[in-house]
C-alpha positions as CSV (number, residue, x, y, z in Angstrom):
1,X,33.5,-27.7,25.7
2,X,35.3,-31.3,25.0
3,X,34.8,-32.5,21.7
4,X,34.7,-36.3,22.0
5,X,32.6,-38.3,24.0
6,X,32.5,-42.1,24.5
7,X,29.6,-44.2,23.2
8,X,30.0,-47.1,25.2
9,X,30.0,-44.8,28.8
10,X,27.1,-42.8,27.2
11,X,25.5,-46.5,26.4
12,X,26.3,-47.8,30.2
13,X,25.4,-44.8,32.0
14,X,22.1,-44.9,30.5
15,X,22.1,-48.4,31.7
16,X,23.0,-47.5,35.1
17,X,20.3,-44.7,35.3
18,X,17.6,-46.8,34.0
19,X,17.9,-49.4,36.3
20,X,18.2,-47.1,39.5
21,X,15.0,-44.8,38.2
22,X,13.6,-48.9,37.9
23,X,14.8,-50.4,40.6
24,X,13.8,-46.7,42.6
25,X,10.5,-47.2,41.6
26,X,10.6,-51.0,42.8
27,X,11.9,-50.1,45.6
28,X,8.9,-47.7,46.1
29,X,6.4,-50.7,45.4
30,X,7.8,-52.7,47.8
31,X,7.9,-50.6,50.5
32,X,4.4,-49.9,49.6
33,X,3.4,-53.1,49.9
34,X,5.3,-54.4,52.6
35,X,3.8,-51.4,54.9
36,X,0.3,-52.5,54.2
37,X,1.0,-56.3,54.8
38,X,1.9,-55.6,58.5
39,X,-0.2,-53.3,58.6
40,X,-2.9,-56.2,57.5
41,X,-1.8,-58.6,59.8
42,X,-0.9,-56.3,63.2
43,X,-4.7,-55.3,62.4
44,X,-6.4,-58.2,62.0
45,X,-5.0,-59.5,65.7
46,X,-5.7,-56.0,67.7
47,X,-9.0,-56.4,66.0
48,X,-9.0,-60.1,67.6
49,X,-7.8,-58.5,70.5
50,X,-10.9,-56.1,71.0
51,X,-13.4,-58.3,69.4
52,X,-12.2,-61.3,72.4
53,X,-12.5,-58.0,75.1
54,X,-16.0,-57.3,74.2
55,X,-17.3,-60.9,74.2
56,X,-16.4,-61.0,78.1
57,X,-18.4,-57.5,78.4
58,X,-21.6,-58.7,81.4
59,X,-23.9,-57.4,84.2
60,X,-23.5,-57.9,87.3
61,X,-25.3,-56.7,90.1
62,X,-27.1,-54.9,87.7
63,X,-23.9,-53.0,86.7
64,X,-21.8,-53.3,84.0
65,X,-18.5,-55.5,84.1
66,X,-15.6,-56.7,81.8
67,X,-13.1,-59.7,82.5
68,X,-10.6,-59.2,80.4
69,X,-9.0,-61.9,79.1
70,X,-5.8,-63.7,79.3
71,X,-5.6,-64.6,75.5
72,X,-6.3,-61.2,74.6
73,X,-3.0,-59.1,76.1
74,X,-1.2,-62.5,75.0
75,X,-1.6,-62.3,71.3
76,X,-0.8,-58.8,71.5
77,X,2.1,-58.8,73.6
78,X,3.8,-61.6,70.6
79,X,6.2,-58.7,70.6
80,X,8.1,-57.2,72.9
81,X,8.4,-53.9,71.0
82,X,4.8,-52.3,71.8
83,X,2.7,-51.6,74.5
84,X,-0.8,-51.9,74.6
85,X,-3.8,-49.4,75.8
86,X,-7.4,-50.3,76.3
87,X,-11.1,-48.9,77.1
88,X,-14.3,-50.0,77.7
89,X,-16.9,-47.1,77.9
90,X,-20.6,-48.0,79.1
91,X,-23.2,-46.4,76.5
92,X,-23.4,-43.3,78.1
93,X,-19.9,-42.9,77.7
94,X,-19.1,-43.4,81.4
95,X,-15.6,-45.9,81.9
96,X,-15.3,-49.2,82.9
97,X,-12.7,-50.4,83.0
98,X,-8.9,-48.8,81.2
99,X,-6.9,-45.7,80.1
100,X,-9.7,-42.5,80.2
101,X,-7.7,-40.6,77.6
102,X,-7.7,-43.4,74.9
103,X,-8.8,-42.8,71.4
104,X,-11.2,-39.9,72.8
105,X,-11.4,-38.2,69.3
106,X,-13.0,-42.2,67.9
107,X,-16.7,-41.9,67.9
108,X,-18.7,-44.2,70.1
109,X,-19.2,-47.2,68.4
110,X,-22.7,-48.0,67.5
111,X,-23.2,-50.8,65.4
112,X,-20.6,-54.3,65.6
113,X,-18.5,-53.5,62.7
114,X,-14.5,-53.5,63.5
115,X,-13.4,-49.8,62.9
116,X,-9.6,-49.2,62.9
117,X,-7.9,-45.4,63.7
118,X,-4.7,-44.4,63.8
119,X,-3.9,-42.0,66.9
120,X,-1.5,-40.9,69.7
121,X,-1.4,-41.5,73.1
122,X,1.0,-39.3,75.6
123,X,3.0,-38.4,72.5
124,X,3.2,-41.8,71.0
125,X,1.8,-42.9,67.8
126,X,-0.6,-45.7,68.4
127,X,-3.2,-47.7,66.6
128,X,-6.2,-48.2,67.8
129,X,-9.1,-50.8,66.9
130,X,-12.9,-50.2,68.3
131,X,-15.7,-52.4,68.2
132,X,-19.2,-51.8,70.1
133,X,-21.4,-54.8,71.6
134,X,-25.3,-54.1,72.4
135,X,-26.5,-55.0,75.9
136,X,-30.3,-55.4,76.7
137,X,-29.3,-55.9,80.4
138,X,-28.4,-52.4,80.8
139,X,-30.7,-49.7,81.9
140,X,-31.8,-48.6,79.3
141,X,-30.0,-51.1,77.3
142,X,-27.0,-49.8,74.5
143,X,-23.6,-49.9,72.6
144,X,-20.8,-50.9,75.1
145,X,-17.1,-49.7,72.9
146,X,-14.2,-51.5,73.2
147,X,-10.6,-49.7,72.7
148,X,-8.0,-51.4,72.5
149,X,-5.0,-50.0,71.2
150,X,-0.7,-50.3,70.8
151,X,2.2,-48.5,69.4
152,X,4.1,-49.4,66.1
153,X,7.7,-50.1,67.2
154,X,6.4,-53.7,66.2
155,X,4.3,-53.0,62.6
156,X,7.6,-50.4,61.5
157,X,10.2,-53.5,62.1
158,X,8.2,-55.4,60.1
159,X,7.8,-53.2,56.9
160,X,10.8,-52.9,57.2
161,X,12.3,-56.3,57.2
162,X,9.8,-57.7,54.6
163,X,11.2,-54.1,52.5
164,X,15.0,-55.3,52.8
165,X,14.0,-59.7,52.3
166,X,12.5,-58.3,49.3
167,X,14.7,-55.4,48.1
168,X,18.0,-56.9,48.0
169,X,17.0,-60.1,46.0
170,X,16.2,-57.2,43.1
171,X,19.6,-54.7,44.5
172,X,21.3,-57.8,43.4
173,X,19.5,-58.6,40.2
174,X,20.5,-54.6,39.4
175,X,23.5,-55.3,39.8
176,X,24.8,-58.6,37.9
177,X,22.2,-56.8,35.3
178,X,24.5,-53.7,35.2
179,X,27.4,-56.3,35.2
180,X,26.1,-58.3,32.0
181,X,24.9,-54.8,30.1
182,X,28.7,-53.8,30.7
183,X,29.9,-57.4,29.0
184,X,27.4,-57.2,26.5
185,X,28.9,-53.5,25.5
186,X,32.3,-54.1,26.1
187,X,31.6,-57.2,23.9
188,X,29.8,-55.3,21.0
189,X,32.7,-52.4,20.7
190,X,35.5,-55.2,21.3
191,X,36.1,-55.3,17.1
192,X,36.1,-51.4,16.7
193,X,38.9,-51.8,19.6
194,X,40.3,-54.3,17.6
195,X,40.3,-51.8,13.9
196,X,41.5,-49.3,17.1
197,X,44.8,-51.4,17.9
198,X,45.1,-52.2,13.9
199,X,46.3,-49.2,12.8
200,X,47.6,-47.0,15.7
201,X,50.2,-50.0,15.6
202,X,50.9,-49.6,11.9
203,X,53.8,-48.6,10.0
204,X,53.4,-44.9,8.7
205,X,53.7,-46.4,5.7
206,X,51.3,-49.3,6.2
207,X,47.9,-48.2,3.9
208,X,46.5,-52.1,3.3
209,X,42.5,-52.1,4.0
210,X,41.3,-52.3,7.3
211,X,40.7,-56.2,8.0
212,X,37.1,-57.3,8.8
213,X,34.8,-58.6,10.2
214,X,33.3,-55.7,11.4
215,X,29.9,-54.8,12.8
216,X,27.2,-53.6,10.4
217,X,26.8,-50.7,12.4
218,X,30.0,-49.2,11.3
219,X,30.5,-51.0,7.6
220,X,29.9,-47.4,6.0
221,X,32.6,-46.1,8.0
222,X,35.1,-48.8,7.7
223,X,34.7,-48.9,3.8
224,X,35.2,-45.2,3.4
225,X,38.1,-45.2,5.9
226,X,39.8,-48.1,3.5
227,X,38.4,-46.2,0.3
228,X,40.2,-43.5,1.5
229,X,43.4,-45.0,2.2
230,X,43.2,-46.6,-0.8
231,X,42.8,-43.1,-2.7
232,X,45.8,-42.0,-0.8
233,X,48.2,-45.0,-1.5
234,X,47.7,-44.3,-5.1
235,X,48.9,-40.7,-4.5
236,X,51.7,-41.7,-2.5
237,X,53.0,-44.4,-4.5
238,X,52.5,-41.8,-8.0
239,X,55.0,-39.8,-5.5
240,X,57.4,-42.3,-5.1
241,X,57.8,-43.3,-7.8
242,X,58.3,-40.0,-9.5
243,X,60.9,-39.3,-6.8
244,X,63.0,-42.7,-7.3
245,X,62.7,-41.7,-11.0
246,X,63.8,-38.1,-10.8
247,X,66.5,-39.4,-7.9
248,X,68.3,-42.0,-10.7
249,X,67.6,-39.5,-13.8
250,X,69.6,-36.9,-11.5
251,X,72.3,-39.2,-10.3
252,X,74.2,-39.7,-13.7
253,X,74.7,-35.9,-14.2
254,X,75.2,-34.9,-10.4
255,X,78.6,-37.7,-10.8
256,X,79.5,-36.7,-13.7
257,X,79.5,-32.8,-12.7
258,X,80.9,-33.5,-9.4
259,X,83.7,-35.5,-11.5
260,X,84.3,-33.1,-13.7
261,X,84.2,-30.2,-10.5
262,X,86.4,-32.6,-9.2
263,X,89.0,-32.4,-12.3
264,X,88.6,-28.9,-13.0
265,X,89.9,-27.6,-9.1
266,X,93.0,-29.1,-10.0
267,X,94.0,-27.6,-13.2
268,X,93.2,-23.8,-12.4
269,X,95.2,-22.2,-10.2
270,X,93.9,-20.7,-7.3
271,X,92.1,-17.3,-7.0
272,X,88.0,-16.8,-7.5
273,X,87.2,-19.4,-10.2
274,X,88.8,-21.9,-8.3
275,X,86.6,-20.9,-5.3
276,X,83.5,-21.1,-7.4
277,X,84.3,-24.8,-8.3
278,X,85.1,-25.6,-4.8
279,X,81.8,-24.6,-4.6
280,X,80.1,-26.2,-7.1
281,X,81.9,-29.3,-6.3
282,X,80.0,-29.4,-3.1
283,X,76.9,-28.7,-4.3
284,X,77.1,-31.5,-6.4
285,X,78.7,-33.9,-3.8
286,X,75.6,-32.8,-1.7
287,X,73.5,-32.8,-4.6
288,X,74.5,-36.7,-4.9
289,X,73.7,-37.4,-1.4
290,X,70.4,-36.5,-1.3
291,X,69.7,-38.3,-5.0
292,X,71.3,-41.6,-3.6
293,X,69.1,-41.0,-0.2
294,X,66.2,-40.6,-2.3
295,X,66.7,-43.4,-3.6
296,X,67.3,-45.0,-0.7
297,X,64.1,-44.2,1.0
298,X,61.6,-45.6,-2.2
299,X,63.8,-48.5,-2.0
300,X,63.3,-48.8,1.7
301,X,59.4,-47.7,1.9
302,X,58.8,-50.4,-1.2
303,X,60.8,-53.3,0.6
304,X,58.3,-53.0,3.5
305,X,55.4,-52.6,1.9
306,X,56.7,-55.8,-0.4
307,X,57.1,-57.8,3.6
308,X,59.2,-60.7,1.9
309,X,60.9,-61.7,4.7
310,X,64.2,-63.8,4.9
311,X,66.6,-65.3,7.9
312,X,70.0,-63.7,7.5
313,X,73.2,-63.7,9.5
314,X,73.4,-60.3,11.3
315,X,77.0,-60.1,11.1
316,X,77.1,-60.7,7.7
317,X,74.5,-57.5,6.8
318,X,76.9,-55.6,8.5
319,X,80.3,-56.9,6.7
320,X,77.8,-56.2,3.8
321,X,77.1,-52.9,3.9
322,X,80.6,-51.8,4.8
323,X,82.0,-53.4,1.2
324,X,79.4,-51.7,-0.4
325,X,80.8,-48.3,1.2
326,X,84.1,-49.3,0.5
327,X,83.8,-50.0,-3.1
328,X,81.9,-46.8,-3.4
329,X,85.5,-45.1,-2.6
330,X,83.5,-42.1,-1.2
331,X,85.4,-42.9,2.7
332,X,89.0,-43.4,2.0
333,X,89.6,-43.6,5.9
334,X,87.3,-45.7,6.2
335,X,89.1,-49.1,7.3
336,X,91.8,-47.5,9.3
337,X,88.4,-45.8,10.7
338,X,86.0,-48.7,11.2
339,X,86.3,-51.6,14.5
340,X,83.5,-55.0,14.5
341,X,83.0,-56.4,17.1
342,X,80.8,-59.1,16.6
343,X,80.1,-62.0,17.9
344,X,82.1,-66.2,17.2
345,X,78.7,-67.4,16.5
346,X,75.7,-66.6,13.8
347,X,73.2,-63.8,14.6
348,X,69.6,-64.3,13.0
349,X,67.5,-62.3,12.6
350,X,63.8,-62.3,9.7
351,X,63.8,-59.5,7.9
352,X,63.0,-57.9,4.6
353,X,66.3,-57.4,2.6
354,X,66.4,-54.0,1.2
355,X,65.3,-52.3,3.9
356,X,67.7,-53.8,6.4
357,X,70.5,-53.2,4.2
358,X,69.6,-49.7,4.0
359,X,68.8,-49.2,7.9
360,X,72.9,-50.7,8.4
361,X,73.9,-48.2,5.3
362,X,72.6,-45.1,6.4
363,X,73.7,-45.7,10.2
364,X,77.0,-46.2,9.2
365,X,77.2,-43.7,6.5
366,X,76.3,-41.2,9.4
367,X,79.0,-41.9,11.4
368,X,81.5,-41.6,8.4
369,X,80.2,-38.4,7.7
370,X,79.3,-36.0,10.5
371,X,81.7,-38.3,12.9
372,X,85.5,-38.5,10.9
373,X,87.6,-40.7,13.2
374,X,87.5,-44.1,15.3
375,X,83.9,-46.1,14.6
376,X,82.8,-49.2,16.2
377,X,80.1,-51.4,15.1
378,X,78.4,-54.2,17.5
379,X,76.2,-57.0,17.4
380,X,74.6,-59.5,19.8
381,X,71.7,-61.3,20.2
382,X,70.0,-62.4,23.1
383,X,66.9,-63.1,24.4
384,X,65.2,-63.0,20.8
385,X,66.4,-59.4,20.4
386,X,69.0,-58.4,18.0
387,X,70.7,-55.2,19.3
388,X,73.2,-53.3,16.9
389,X,75.4,-50.5,18.2
390,X,77.7,-48.1,15.9
391,X,79.3,-45.1,18.5
392,X,81.8,-42.7,17.5
393,X,84.1,-39.8,18.7
394,X,82.4,-37.2,16.9
395,X,80.3,-34.0,18.4
396,X,77.7,-35.8,19.0
397,X,73.9,-34.5,19.2
398,X,72.5,-32.4,21.9
399,X,69.8,-33.9,24.4
400,X,67.1,-31.6,23.2
401,X,67.5,-31.9,19.6
402,X,68.0,-36.2,19.7
403,X,64.2,-36.4,19.2
404,X,64.1,-33.7,15.8
405,X,66.8,-35.4,14.2
406,X,64.7,-38.4,13.1
407,X,62.1,-36.0,11.5
408,X,62.9,-36.1,7.8
409,X,65.3,-33.6,6.0
410,X,66.5,-32.7,10.2
411,X,69.8,-32.1,10.1
412,X,72.5,-30.9,12.7
413,X,75.0,-29.3,11.1
414,X,74.5,-27.8,7.3
415,X,77.9,-27.6,7.0
416,X,78.2,-31.0,6.4
417,X,76.9,-33.1,3.5
418,X,73.7,-34.8,3.6
419,X,70.1,-34.9,2.9
420,X,69.0,-35.3,6.9
421,X,67.0,-38.4,5.7
422,X,69.5,-41.2,7.2
423,X,67.9,-41.5,10.9
424,X,64.6,-41.2,9.6
425,X,65.1,-44.7,7.3
426,X,67.0,-46.0,9.7
427,X,63.9,-45.0,12.6
428,X,60.9,-46.4,9.5
429,X,63.0,-49.8,9.2
430,X,63.4,-50.7,13.1
431,X,59.9,-49.6,13.8
432,X,58.7,-51.5,10.9
433,X,59.9,-54.8,11.7
434,X,59.0,-54.1,15.7
435,X,61.9,-52.8,17.2
436,X,63.2,-49.3,18.5
437,X,66.1,-47.0,17.5
438,X,67.7,-45.0,20.4
439,X,70.4,-42.2,20.7
440,X,72.8,-41.8,23.7
441,X,76.2,-39.9,24.7
442,X,79.3,-42.4,24.3
443,X,81.4,-42.6,27.4
444,X,84.6,-40.9,26.6
445,X,82.4,-38.2,24.0
446,X,81.1,-39.1,20.8
447,X,77.4,-40.6,20.1
448,X,75.5,-44.2,20.5
449,X,73.4,-45.3,18.0
450,X,71.6,-48.4,19.8
451,X,68.7,-50.7,17.2
452,X,66.9,-52.9,18.6
453,X,65.2,-56.1,16.5
454,X,63.4,-58.8,16.9
455,X,64.9,-62.3,15.9
456,X,61.6,-62.6,13.9
457,X,59.8,-59.5,12.7
458,X,56.4,-58.4,13.6
459,X,53.3,-59.6,12.1
460,X,51.9,-57.1,9.3
């Protein structure tokens, strides 16, 4: 069973079902009224024809005779669909003129009232109007019965015509009503779609309250969500503060441990003790890198949350990043292996300073650690997009692992120093700025990291 459902769709389906039920009821009412109207109209004409014939009954030479008036059949003949039948019966039931089998089931008239009845004639449904006239001139006197019948084609056609003439506007009104209901429901749920879009496209570190206004019906839900995000933000701020403080406190002793281990390695001869010192040095290097990355992560998240924007020349950001790495002295081959491809003119970008620099540092440092050798850094800008490409000649990353390396603390090669935070930080910054980062194979071997950023930072 599906656990999710759409309130909007339920409202629309309920409204459509209600309109269909009302429409069916109205159609039945219209059909019934149209049928009655057609029956009444044709019954009046049929009755008038019967009365017209009854008025011509007379005595000639001591016998009853009927002078069928042309007008009676002219009235009934206005519709070419109908066929007309008649029968005139003497008081004793003998046929004066007409069909001898028409309306035999209808009792002989004993009064002047007009009688209407449904019947059948030779397998066809017909409507009969009967009227009686008392004639005193006949032998012994009595009631002469006049019956006039017609088939129902014209009646049925008129009934359907009236039905559809009345139903079509009702159907049009129903369709229009459904469209108005649909528009009203869409408009009513528009604030919820705005809230959904706001939450869906936020960065994972963005825990600001959902902006209003929101409908009163969901105000309690949005308030609870904002309260939850505020509590979560408080917890995350505490965790980031603890992480940053711990990393900062660890940097000094780790740096000292790294330096002492390097000196000790040079002072002792080859042997088991020197192997132990090498392991201590390697672990201290990894711990130092982890501490630096944790501080970088905390600084980056803080910078993204501050949303302080400045305009930079991307070429200068790349140069500053390289100078920082050179000043640290951790990569002695940096000057020989790094090649810059920068345009002559400035490539301006609006971004948060700390986050932008940390992203560039992590990408370039990642290439230096995992792919010693030739590294090319290219910057270009066109159509409102700044593109930075860092390409190396290392072993690359298998296609199946390229998405996984963006996860925090995920590493491809555990033998290399690192924390597994570099690419995760880079993606967080790129997406927070409204851009993207991708990994591709470099022609001739190696890995190419491409970052695309909008010149103007996306609105929070």
